[in-house]
Kinemage of the C-alpha trace (Angstrom):
@kinemage 1
@onewidth
@group {chain A} dominant
@subgroup {mainchain}
@vectorlist {calphas} color= white
{ca unk a 1} P -74.007 -61.097 171.681
{ca unk a 2} L -77.617 -62.244 171.515
{ca unk a 3} L -80.531 -59.880 171.276
{ca unk a 4} L -84.222 -60.428 171.777
{ca unk a 5} L -86.626 -57.799 170.501
{ca unk a 6} L -90.093 -57.494 171.977
{ca unk a 7} L -92.689 -55.393 170.212
{ca unk a 8} L -95.182 -54.552 172.938
{ca unk a 9} L -98.671 -53.525 173.435
{ca unk a 10} P -98.881 -50.983 169.031
{ca unk a 11} P -92.895 -33.533 150.914
{ca unk a 12} L -94.009 -31.144 150.673
{ca unk a 13} L -92.958 -29.758 147.307
{ca unk a 14} L -93.517 -26.112 146.632
{ca unk a 15} L -93.944 -25.260 142.991
{ca unk a 16} L -93.404 -21.666 141.987
{ca unk a 17} L -94.682 -20.725 138.596
{ca unk a 18} L -92.480 -19.073 136.044
{ca unk a 19} L -93.305 -15.752 134.443
{ca unk a 20} L -94.413 -17.391 131.197
{ca unk a 21} L -96.681 -19.998 132.750
{ca unk a 22} L -100.384 -19.828 131.952
{ca unk a 23} L -102.769 -19.170 134.853
{ca unk a 24} L -104.809 -22.059 136.226
{ca unk a 25} L -107.939 -22.784 134.195
{ca unk a 26} L -110.888 -24.549 135.779
{ca unk a 27} L -111.978 -27.686 133.978
{ca unk a 28} L -114.811 -27.321 131.492
{ca unk a 29} L -117.733 -29.711 131.217
{ca unk a 30} L -115.959 -31.302 128.253
{ca unk a 31} L -112.878 -31.910 130.437
{ca unk a 32} L -115.008 -33.495 133.168
{ca unk a 33} L -116.748 -35.777 130.694
{ca unk a 34} L -113.364 -37.085 129.572
{ca unk a 35} L -111.994 -37.713 133.063
{ca unk a 36} L -110.758 -41.217 133.750
{ca unk a 37} L -112.710 -43.413 136.140
{ca unk a 38} L -110.045 -42.933 138.808
{ca unk a 39} L -110.118 -39.157 138.367
{ca unk a 40} L -113.895 -39.123 138.740
{ca unk a 41} L -113.690 -41.375 141.774
{ca unk a 42} L -111.061 -39.188 143.421
{ca unk a 43} L -113.111 -36.050 142.759
{ca unk a 44} L -116.265 -37.641 144.168
{ca unk a 45} L -114.585 -39.140 147.236
{ca unk a 46} L -112.826 -35.993 148.342
{ca unk a 47} L -115.314 -33.313 147.310
{ca unk a 48} L -116.615 -33.020 150.874
{ca unk a 49} L -114.112 -35.197 152.740
{ca unk a 50} L -112.690 -33.738 155.973
{ca unk a 51} L -109.335 -35.319 156.791
{ca unk a 52} L -108.859 -33.488 160.093
{ca unk a 53} L -111.805 -35.168 161.821
{ca unk a 54} L -111.910 -38.774 163.032
{ca unk a 55} L -113.905 -40.707 160.373
{ca unk a 56} L -116.837 -42.071 162.364
{ca unk a 57} L -120.589 -41.882 161.793
{ca unk a 58} L -121.204 -41.220 165.491
{ca unk a 59} L -118.904 -39.504 167.975
{ca unk a 60} L -119.317 -42.567 170.214
{ca unk a 61} L -117.893 -44.922 167.574
{ca unk a 62} L -114.428 -46.377 168.100
{ca unk a 63} L -111.976 -46.886 165.238
{ca unk a 64} L -110.405 -50.350 165.207
{ca unk a 65} L -106.876 -50.346 163.833
{ca unk a 66} L -104.878 -53.458 163.037
{ca unk a 67} L -101.172 -53.019 163.735
{ca unk a 68} L -98.586 -55.140 161.924
{ca unk a 69} L -94.838 -54.771 161.767
{ca unk a 70} L -92.159 -56.130 159.444
{ca unk a 71} L -88.571 -56.207 160.679
{ca unk a 72} L -85.869 -55.658 158.055
{ca unk a 73} L -82.673 -55.370 160.072
{ca unk a 74} L -80.916 -53.892 163.086
{ca unk a 75} L -78.880 -50.926 161.948
{ca unk a 76} L -77.055 -50.331 165.206
{ca unk a 77} L -77.075 -50.930 168.931
{ca unk a 78} L -74.986 -48.619 171.096
{ca unk a 79} L -74.196 -50.104 174.494
{ca unk a 80} L -72.860 -46.769 175.780
{ca unk a 81} L -75.928 -44.653 175.001
{ca unk a 82} L -78.474 -47.457 175.275
{ca unk a 83} L -79.900 -46.623 171.850
{ca unk a 84} L -80.994 -49.096 169.191
{ca unk a 85} L -81.684 -48.337 165.516
{ca unk a 86} L -84.174 -50.676 163.848
{ca unk a 87} L -85.166 -50.638 160.181
{ca unk a 88} L -88.802 -51.698 160.077
{ca unk a 89} L -92.137 -51.156 158.383
{ca unk a 90} L -95.466 -50.601 160.123
{ca unk a 91} L -98.722 -51.592 158.426
{ca unk a 92} L -101.903 -49.959 159.726
{ca unk a 93} L -105.380 -51.027 158.609
{ca unk a 94} L -108.756 -49.489 159.483
{ca unk a 95} L -112.152 -48.705 157.945
{ca unk a 96} L -113.173 -45.204 156.868
{ca unk a 97} L -116.959 -45.062 156.235
{ca unk a 98} L -116.534 -41.881 154.185
{ca unk a 99} L -114.283 -43.580 151.626
{ca unk a 100} L -116.720 -46.080 150.110
{ca unk a 101} L -118.121 -46.319 146.606
{ca unk a 102} L -119.965 -48.553 144.159
{ca unk a 103} L -117.402 -50.096 141.769
{ca unk a 104} L -120.055 -50.338 139.039
{ca unk a 105} L -120.282 -46.547 138.929
{ca unk a 106} L -116.570 -46.323 138.148
{ca unk a 107} L -116.110 -49.028 135.538
{ca unk a 108} L -115.268 -51.742 138.062
{ca unk a 109} L -112.712 -49.769 140.077
{ca unk a 110} L -112.252 -51.631 143.361
{ca unk a 111} L -108.997 -50.114 144.650
{ca unk a 112} L -107.828 -46.508 144.876
{ca unk a 113} L -104.331 -45.336 145.822
{ca unk a 114} L -104.002 -41.772 147.069
{ca unk a 115} L -101.308 -39.765 148.882
{ca unk a 116} L -101.596 -40.432 152.602
{ca unk a 117} L -101.929 -36.728 153.410
{ca unk a 118} L -105.305 -36.620 151.641
{ca unk a 119} L -106.990 -38.811 154.241
{ca unk a 120} L -107.402 -39.032 157.983
{ca unk a 121} L -104.668 -41.189 159.484
{ca unk a 122} L -104.089 -42.275 163.088
{ca unk a 123} L -101.346 -40.530 165.036
{ca unk a 124} L -99.497 -43.735 165.897
{ca unk a 125} L -95.994 -42.975 167.133
{ca unk a 126} L -93.069 -44.745 168.777
{ca unk a 127} L -93.421 -43.827 172.448
{ca unk a 128} L -89.839 -44.609 173.402
{ca unk a 129} L -88.322 -42.857 170.410
{ca unk a 130} L -84.924 -41.242 170.887
{ca unk a 131} L -84.928 -39.542 167.495
{ca unk a 132} L -84.546 -35.744 167.591
{ca unk a 133} L -86.808 -35.455 164.542
{ca unk a 134} L -89.134 -38.441 164.639
{ca unk a 135} L -91.832 -37.148 162.271
{ca unk a 136} L -89.502 -36.446 159.353
{ca unk a 137} L -87.780 -39.818 159.731
{ca unk a 138} L -90.963 -41.797 159.016
{ca unk a 139} L -91.862 -42.382 155.370
{ca unk a 140} L -95.545 -42.950 154.608
{ca unk a 141} L -96.579 -44.427 151.277
{ca unk a 142} L -99.764 -43.870 149.328
{ca unk a 143} L -102.826 -45.070 151.176
{ca unk a 144} L -104.490 -48.110 149.589
{ca unk a 145} L -108.277 -47.778 149.782
{ca unk a 146} L -110.773 -50.544 149.041
{ca unk a 147} L -114.288 -49.697 147.842
{ca unk a 148} L -115.634 -51.002 151.165
{ca unk a 149} L -113.732 -48.246 152.983
{ca unk a 150} L -110.875 -50.429 154.202
{ca unk a 151} L -107.668 -48.393 154.312
{ca unk a 152} L -104.113 -49.722 154.442
{ca unk a 153} L -101.172 -47.441 155.188
{ca unk a 154} L -97.504 -48.421 155.248
{ca unk a 155} L -94.918 -46.473 157.218
{ca unk a 156} L -91.204 -47.225 157.048
{ca unk a 157} L -88.421 -45.779 159.172
{ca unk a 158} L -85.192 -46.445 160.954
{ca unk a 159} L -86.656 -46.299 164.448
{ca unk a 160} L -84.208 -45.014 167.050
{ca unk a 161} L -85.367 -46.224 170.446
{ca unk a 162} L -84.115 -46.515 173.996
{ca unk a 163} L -83.130 -49.924 175.348
{ca unk a 164} L -81.899 -50.986 178.766
{ca unk a 165} L -78.682 -52.747 177.830
{ca unk a 166} L -76.817 -54.997 180.246
{ca unk a 167} L -73.308 -55.861 179.050
{ca unk a 168} L -72.195 -57.714 182.174
{ca unk a 169} L -71.732 -60.952 180.233
{ca unk a 170} L -70.461 -59.375 177.000
{ca unk a 171} L -69.868 -60.780 174.429
{ca unk a 172} L -72.269 -63.553 175.488
{ca unk a 173} L -74.941 -61.190 176.748
{ca unk a 174} L -78.615 -61.423 175.913
{ca unk a 175} L -80.606 -58.225 175.446
{ca unk a 176} L -84.342 -57.642 175.470
{ca unk a 177} L -85.427 -54.423 173.777
{ca unk a 178} L -88.950 -53.043 173.549
{ca unk a 179} L -90.570 -50.802 170.958
{ca unk a 180} L -93.733 -49.144 172.265
{ca unk a 181} L -96.258 -47.888 169.723
{ca unk a 182} L -99.532 -46.125 170.358
{ca unk a 183} L -101.721 -43.152 169.532
{ca unk a 184} L -100.529 -39.808 170.814
{ca unk a 185} L -104.030 -38.383 171.423
{ca unk a 186} L -106.594 -41.133 170.872
{ca unk a 187} L -107.491 -43.139 173.976
{ca unk a 188} L -109.481 -46.381 173.874
{ca unk a 189} L -112.712 -44.391 173.634
{ca unk a 190} L -111.548 -43.284 170.185
{ca unk a 191} L -108.931 -45.733 168.905
{ca unk a 192} L -108.410 -49.420 169.632
{ca unk a 193} L -105.261 -51.135 168.401
{ca unk a 194} L -105.382 -54.807 167.464
{ca unk a 195} L -102.384 -57.085 167.209
{ca unk a 196} L -101.478 -58.176 163.700
{ca unk a 197} L -98.569 -60.130 162.246
{ca unk a 198} L -94.929 -59.690 163.199
{ca unk a 199} L -93.075 -60.462 159.979
{ca unk a 200} L -89.385 -61.374 159.722
{ca unk a 201} L -89.525 -62.948 156.249
{ca unk a 202} L -87.319 -60.135 154.862
{ca unk a 203} L -85.074 -59.830 157.894
{ca unk a 204} L -81.368 -59.473 157.076
{ca unk a 205} L -79.195 -61.154 159.673
{ca unk a 206} L -76.804 -59.046 161.690
{ca unk a 207} L -73.196 -60.193 162.076
{ca unk a 208} L -73.077 -58.937 165.666
{ca unk a 209} L -76.446 -60.118 166.995
{ca unk a 210} L -78.560 -63.245 166.782
{ca unk a 211} L -82.290 -62.587 166.733
{ca unk a 212} L -83.887 -65.107 169.096
{ca unk a 213} L -87.455 -63.842 169.257
{ca unk a 214} L -89.678 -61.183 167.746
{ca unk a 215} L -93.334 -60.796 168.609
{ca unk a 216} L -96.147 -58.341 169.233
{ca unk a 217} L -98.163 -58.016 172.429
{ca unk a 218} L -100.911 -55.676 173.640
{ca unk a 219} L -101.312 -53.570 176.735
{ca unk a 220} L -102.924 -50.377 178.047
{ca unk a 221} L -101.281 -47.370 179.644
{ca unk a 222} L -102.544 -44.270 181.378
{ca unk a 223} L -101.554 -40.743 180.413
{ca unk a 224} L -101.842 -37.692 182.682
{ca unk a 225} L -103.869 -35.995 179.945
{ca unk a 226} L -106.847 -38.286 180.065
{ca unk a 227} L -109.108 -40.413 182.226
{ca unk a 228} L -109.257 -43.352 179.800
{ca unk a 229} L -106.241 -45.558 179.032
{ca unk a 230} L -104.443 -45.718 175.711
{ca unk a 231} L -103.954 -48.894 173.687
{ca unk a 232} L -100.299 -49.874 173.478
{ca unk a 233} L -98.554 -52.216 171.069
{ca unk a 234} L -95.163 -53.507 172.197
């Protein structure tokens, strides 16, 4: 069986204190003076940062997001249900003007890594997901922030998607499956997706399928919610 994949378009840990634990003590001036450069930078960056608002200087500004994907392997394709499980990593890159700093003020610190939930991040999802719990299946790493405000975020998951499978010529059939990625709420007036690399350098070959092609393309779709189209990566 041969399979072609088209990519179109784009813990919470609760800590409960024990009875003998000391109450929280605010840092003294002496503590602050002995903070590391990265601690000072983190404190300064996020003192007034609002992660729930799109990071633009003007409401008319559009956020440009580069979308890249790395394919690791096909976990499963079910011809009966028409579902395909794909192990892949998504790399998103954009600029946040509120996450910039002067490296000289922080002893030459050019890069900062912070938990992704501390920053604004685009709500890019798999449109044709068939996962009953999509959000919890996606693992996001720390966000990598450059002093210029460039942000890189990696998301890895086993994406379960729908695929129109034709097994008429099985086992010599050829399948074309699409993964559709895009923002759930941000139309092109707010978010523009740009095609990046489609990487198969770490792809592990499947004994059942032969990967013939793997690429990214761009498109736009309309949603009943809005008057402007949404950017789509396939």
